Phi, psi and omega in degrees: 000127182262152175254130179280147182302329179293330182285334182295322182302328183267000184275149179255117180254013188296335180282343181238347181241095178265179180272345179284134179260141176267153179286152177292148178271126183265148183301322179298321179293319177296315181301315181294307189284324185263343185238298190292311181293314181295326181273350182066038183258137176261170180299325183286340183272001185271355182059030174234145179308126186297327179293330176293315179294317181299317179295323179291318179293330179273004177066026178253356181217142176277160176275115180276168178302316180299315179296319179298319180292317178298316178292325178297322177290331180281318184269285179190146183287339183285333184244055183285154185267001185302314187282356180282141174276139182266347178216000000 
Protein backbone atom coordinates (compact mmCIF):
# COMPACT_ATOMS: atom_id res chain seq x y z
CA UNK A 1 0.00 0.00 0.00
CA UNK A 2 1.46 3.33 -1.04
CA UNK A 3 1.01 6.68 0.66
CA UNK A 4 0.39 9.57 -1.67
CA UNK A 5 2.39 12.75 -1.16
CA UNK A 6 -0.81 14.71 -0.64
CA UNK A 7 -1.68 12.54 2.36
CA UNK A 8 1.65 13.20 4.11
CA UNK A 9 0.95 16.91 4.60
CA UNK A 10 -1.98 16.13 6.90
CA UNK A 11 -0.29 13.44 8.98
CA UNK A 12 0.83 13.93 12.56
CA UNK A 13 4.35 12.59 13.20
CA UNK A 14 4.78 14.11 16.65
CA UNK A 15 4.79 10.70 18.35
CA UNK A 16 7.78 9.47 16.34
CA UNK A 17 9.63 12.62 15.28
CA UNK A 18 11.10 14.47 18.21
CA UNK A 19 13.64 17.26 18.22
CA UNK A 20 16.30 15.16 19.97
CA UNK A 21 18.91 13.64 17.70
CA UNK A 22 20.41 10.28 18.52
CA UNK A 23 24.12 9.60 18.20
CA UNK A 24 25.30 7.33 15.38
CA UNK A 25 25.79 3.69 16.24
CA UNK A 26 29.40 2.69 15.74
CA UNK A 27 30.47 -0.72 14.49
CA UNK A 28 32.69 -1.31 17.53
CA UNK A 29 29.72 -0.78 19.83
CA UNK A 30 27.61 -3.23 17.83
CA UNK A 31 30.41 -5.78 17.79
CA UNK A 32 30.83 -5.53 21.56
CA UNK A 33 27.15 -5.44 22.56
CA UNK A 34 25.60 -7.78 19.97
CA UNK A 35 28.36 -10.32 19.45
CA UNK A 36 31.22 -10.36 21.93
CA UNK A 37 29.36 -9.90 25.23
CA UNK A 38 26.46 -12.30 24.51
CA UNK A 39 28.83 -14.97 23.21
CA UNK A 40 31.43 -14.36 25.92
CA UNK A 41 34.19 -13.92 23.34
CA UNK A 42 37.36 -11.90 23.91
CA UNK A 43 39.45 -10.14 21.25
CA UNK A 44 42.06 -12.91 21.41
CA UNK A 45 39.50 -15.61 20.61
CA UNK A 46 38.36 -14.05 17.32
CA UNK A 47 41.27 -15.24 15.16
CA UNK A 48 41.76 -11.63 14.11
CA UNK A 49 44.74 -9.62 15.37
CA UNK A 50 43.68 -8.50 18.83
CA UNK A 51 45.16 -5.02 18.40
CA UNK A 52 42.85 -4.54 15.40
CA UNK A 53 39.79 -5.58 17.44
CA UNK A 54 40.87 -3.42 20.38
CA UNK A 55 41.23 -0.41 18.06
CA UNK A 56 37.76 -0.99 16.55
CA UNK A 57 36.25 -1.32 20.01
CA UNK A 58 38.13 1.80 21.12
CA UNK A 59 36.77 3.76 18.13
CA UNK A 60 40.22 4.50 16.72
CA UNK A 61 40.01 2.17 13.72
CA UNK A 62 37.35 1.45 11.14
CA UNK A 63 36.17 -2.02 10.22
CA UNK A 64 37.83 -2.80 6.92
CA UNK A 65 36.50 -5.30 4.41
CA UNK A 66 39.19 -7.78 5.43
CA UNK A 67 38.31 -7.45 9.12
CA UNK A 68 34.61 -7.81 8.34
CA UNK A 69 35.24 -11.00 6.38
CA UNK A 70 37.33 -12.46 9.19
CA UNK A 71 34.68 -11.54 11.76
CA UNK A 72 31.93 -12.85 9.50
CA UNK A 73 33.67 -16.21 9.39
CA UNK A 74 33.98 -16.21 13.17
CA UNK A 75 30.45 -15.15 14.05
CA UNK A 76 28.12 -15.83 11.12
CA UNK A 77 27.94 -14.86 7.49
CA UNK A 78 24.42 -13.48 7.85
CA UNK A 79 25.37 -10.65 10.22
CA UNK A 80 28.48 -9.28 8.57
CA UNK A 81 29.81 -5.85 9.54
CA UNK A 82 30.67 -4.65 6.01
CA UNK A 83 27.60 -2.45 5.42
CA UNK A 84 27.89 -0.70 8.77
CA UNK A 85 29.38 2.75 9.01
CA UNK A 86 32.17 2.99 11.52
CA UNK A 87 31.96 6.75 12.14
